[in-house]
C-alpha positions as CSV (number, residue, x, y, z in Angstrom):
1,M,-11.6,-6.9,-21.9
2,T,-8.7,-6.3,-19.5
3,S,-5.1,-5.6,-20.6
4,R,-1.9,-6.3,-18.5
5,K,0.0,-3.2,-17.8
6,R,3.4,-3.4,-16.1
7,F,4.3,-0.6,-13.8
8,K,8.0,0.0,-13.2
9,G,7.9,2.9,-10.5
10,I,5.9,4.0,-7.7
11,I,6.2,7.6,-6.2
12,F,4.6,8.2,-2.9
13,D,3.5,11.5,-1.0
14,K,4.8,11.4,2.6
15,D,2.3,12.9,5.1
16,G,-1.2,11.2,5.0
17,T,0.2,8.5,2.7
18,L,3.3,6.8,4.4
19,F,2.5,8.4,7.7
20,D,-1.0,8.8,9.2
21,F,-1.7,12.5,9.0
22,Q,-4.0,13.1,11.8
23,S,-2.2,10.7,14.3
24,T,1.0,12.4,13.5
25,W,0.4,16.1,13.1
26,S,-2.6,16.8,15.3
27,P,-0.6,16.5,18.6
28,M,2.0,18.9,16.8
29,M,-0.7,21.5,16.2
30,V,-2.2,21.3,19.7
31,H,1.3,22.0,21.1
32,L,2.0,24.7,18.6
33,L,-1.2,26.6,19.4
34,N,-0.9,26.1,23.1
35,V,2.7,27.9,22.9
36,L,1.4,30.6,20.5
37,C,-1.8,31.3,22.6
38,R,-0.1,31.0,25.9
39,G,-2.3,28.1,27.1
40,D,-5.5,30.3,26.3
41,R,-8.0,27.6,25.1
42,E,-10.5,29.8,23.6
43,R,-7.8,31.8,21.6
44,S,-6.3,28.5,20.5
45,R,-9.7,27.4,19.4
46,Q,-10.4,30.6,17.2
47,K,-6.8,30.6,15.8
48,G,-7.0,26.9,15.2
49,Y,-10.1,27.5,13.1
50,L,-8.5,30.2,11.1
51,L,-5.6,27.8,10.4
52,G,-8.0,24.9,9.3
53,F,-7.6,22.9,12.5
54,D,-10.4,21.8,15.0
55,F,-8.7,22.4,18.5
56,D,-11.4,20.7,20.5
57,K,-11.6,17.5,18.3
58,E,-7.8,17.7,17.5
59,L,-8.5,17.4,13.7
60,Y,-7.4,19.1,10.8
61,L,-9.9,20.5,8.3
62,P,-9.5,19.7,4.5
63,E,-8.9,23.3,3.7
64,S,-5.9,23.6,6.1
65,A,-2.7,24.9,4.5
66,F,-0.7,22.5,6.6
67,I,-2.0,19.6,4.6
68,A,-1.0,20.2,1.0
69,G,0.8,23.5,1.2
70,T,4.7,24.0,1.9
71,P,6.2,24.9,5.3
72,K,6.8,28.3,3.8
73,Q,3.1,28.8,3.0
74,F,2.1,27.6,6.7
75,V,4.6,30.1,8.2
76,E,2.9,33.0,6.1
77,Q,-0.5,32.0,7.6
78,L,1.2,31.9,11.1
79,L,2.5,35.3,10.5
80,A,-0.8,36.8,9.6
81,Q,-2.4,35.4,12.8
82,F,0.3,35.9,15.4
83,K,1.5,39.5,14.9
84,G,3.8,39.5,17.9
85,W,6.1,36.8,16.2
86,S,8.7,37.3,13.7
87,E,9.2,34.9,10.7
88,A,12.5,33.6,12.2
89,E,10.9,33.1,15.6
90,L,8.0,31.1,14.1
91,I,10.3,29.1,11.8
92,R,12.4,28.2,14.8
93,L,9.4,27.1,17.0
94,L,7.9,25.0,14.2
95,N,11.2,23.3,13.6
96,D,11.6,22.4,17.2
97,I,8.2,21.1,17.5
98,T,8.1,19.1,14.3
99,E,11.5,17.5,15.1
100,A,10.2,16.3,18.4
101,T,7.1,14.9,16.5
102,E,6.8,11.0,16.2
103,Q,5.8,9.8,12.8
104,V,2.8,7.4,13.0
105,E,3.3,4.7,10.1
106,V,0.1,3.9,8.3
107,V,1.3,0.4,8.0
108,S,4.5,-1.3,9.1
109,L,6.5,0.5,6.3
110,E,9.8,-1.6,6.4
111,P,8.1,-5.1,5.3
112,F,5.7,-3.2,2.9
113,L,8.6,-1.3,1.1
114,T,10.8,-4.5,1.0
115,K,8.1,-6.3,-0.8
116,L,7.8,-3.5,-3.4
117,Q,11.5,-3.3,-3.9
118,K,12.0,-7.1,-4.4
119,A,9.2,-7.0,-7.0
120,G,11.3,-4.7,-9.0
121,Y,9.7,-1.3,-8.5
122,A,11.7,1.9,-8.4
123,L,10.5,3.8,-5.3
124,G,10.3,7.5,-4.6
125,V,9.0,10.2,-2.3
126,A,7.5,13.6,-3.4
127,T,6.5,15.8,-0.7
128,N,5.7,19.5,0.0
129,D,7.6,19.3,3.1
130,S,11.3,20.2,3.1
131,E,13.7,17.6,1.8
132,E,15.9,17.8,5.1
133,D,12.7,17.1,7.3
134,A,11.7,14.2,4.9
135,R,15.2,12.7,5.0
136,R,15.3,12.9,8.6
137,Q,11.8,11.4,9.2
138,L,12.3,8.4,6.8
139,G,15.8,7.9,8.2
140,E,14.5,7.8,11.7
141,K,12.0,5.0,10.8
142,G,14.9,3.1,8.9
143,I,13.2,3.3,5.5
144,L,15.3,6.0,3.7
145,K,17.3,3.2,2.0
146,Y,14.3,1.9,0.1
147,F,13.8,5.2,-1.8
148,D,15.8,5.8,-5.1
149,F,14.5,9.5,-5.1
150,L,13.3,12.0,-2.7
151,A,12.3,15.5,-3.3
152,G,10.8,18.2,-1.3
153,F,9.5,21.7,-2.1
154,N,13.0,23.1,-1.6
155,S,14.8,20.5,-3.9
156,G,14.6,22.6,-6.9
157,Y,11.7,21.1,-8.7
158,G,8.9,23.3,-7.3
159,S,6.0,21.9,-5.4
160,K,2.9,19.8,-6.0
161,P,0.6,20.2,-7.7
162,D,3.3,21.1,-10.2
163,P,4.6,17.9,-11.7
164,D,8.3,18.6,-12.0
165,M,9.5,16.5,-9.0
166,L,7.6,13.6,-10.2
167,L,9.1,13.9,-13.7
168,A,12.5,14.3,-12.1
169,F,11.9,10.8,-10.4
170,C,11.2,9.2,-13.7
171,Q,14.1,10.9,-15.4
172,Q,16.4,9.6,-12.6
173,S,14.9,6.1,-12.7
174,R,14.8,6.1,-16.6
175,I,11.1,5.1,-16.7
176,H,8.3,6.8,-18.5
177,P,5.6,8.6,-16.6
178,A,3.0,6.1,-18.1
179,E,5.1,3.4,-16.4
180,T,4.6,5.1,-13.0
181,V,2.1,5.2,-10.2
182,M,1.6,8.3,-8.0
183,V,0.1,7.6,-4.6
184,G,-1.2,10.3,-2.4
185,D,-3.9,11.6,-0.1
186,S,-4.7,15.0,-1.4
187,K,-5.9,16.8,-4.6
188,S,-2.4,18.2,-5.1
189,D,-0.7,14.8,-5.1
190,L,-3.2,13.5,-7.7
191,V,-3.3,16.5,-9.8
192,A,0.5,16.5,-9.9
193,G,0.3,12.9,-10.9
194,K,-2.1,13.5,-13.6
195,R,-0.1,16.4,-15.1
196,A,3.0,14.2,-15.2
197,G,1.0,11.6,-17.2
198,M,1.0,8.9,-14.4
199,F,-1.6,6.5,-13.0
200,T,-3.0,8.0,-9.8
201,V,-3.9,6.1,-6.7
202,A,-5.7,8.1,-4.0
203,V,-5.4,6.9,-0.3
204,L,-7.9,7.8,2.3
205,S,-5.3,8.0,5.2
206,G,-5.2,11.7,5.1
207,V,-7.9,14.3,5.7
208,A,-9.7,14.2,2.2
209,K,-12.6,11.9,1.6
210,S,-13.2,9.8,-1.4
211,E,-15.5,12.3,-3.1
212,D,-12.9,14.9,-2.8
213,L,-10.4,13.0,-4.6
214,A,-12.4,10.8,-7.2
215,Q,-12.2,13.4,-10.0
216,H,-8.4,13.0,-10.1
217,A,-7.8,9.5,-9.0
218,N,-7.8,6.4,-11.4
219,L,-8.1,4.2,-8.3
220,I,-9.0,4.8,-4.6
221,I,-8.0,2.5,-1.7
222,Q,-8.2,3.0,2.1
223,D,-4.4,3.1,2.7
224,I,-1.1,1.9,1.1
225,G,-1.8,-1.5,2.9
226,E,-4.1,-2.4,0.0
227,L,-1.6,-1.1,-2.8
228,W,0.1,-4.5,-3.5
229,D,-3.2,-6.2,-4.1
230,A,-4.6,-3.3,-6.0
231,L,-1.7,-3.4,-8.4
232,G,-1.8,-7.2,-8.6
233,G,1.7,-7.5,-7.3
234,E,3.8,-6.6,-10.1
235,C,1.1,-5.9,-12.6
236,I,-2.2,-4.1,-12.7
237,F,-5.3,-5.0,-14.7
238,L,-6.8,-2.1,-16.7
239,L,-10.0,-1.8,-18.7
240,D,-9.1,-1.5,-22.4
241,G,-10.2,1.8,-23.9
């Protein structure tokens, strides 16, 4: 049998979920390594590997701290690899490069979010990026207005895989976690969703493969473009039991 369950809220990860991870952030990492390694391709290749990035293919590896970690954690890795740079210098360089990075939408986000909003969903974003960067990026794309809630690692709720920012979304939206869908591209997204008691949807628009995410996902789709049909519009059909 199937039962009809009404979800009231959807909370999204940002990078790899709303924005295509490789297309957005691979050029940024190439630029960063070129600056830090002073154009030395072999050194960029070696340092890239240690940071979880294939410099030749311009692709992130699944274990990269840049994928699921916070900016602070990534800067700590940079400090370990580039001894001649101070923390303040690395933060300034990283901020300058990321602010100039063009976000590549996985799908055309404005009509996608409009459809969800009109269907009555409360919408939120929970990212391990900083709240300030997330607000700027969503604002530049003209989609910040669609989200009732936005939290980053520095918003006071911790970072994923801890569930606190997801639970804060539910509290603010006055919906139960069981009425909420968490959509993300990484294990930390899905583990956070599970810990919060949410229905978890994995998207394959990040770096992880389906076999990496299956254990933590109630549902796996290619990208958020399939979410509307996967949720049946306003409802999702779940197997009883």
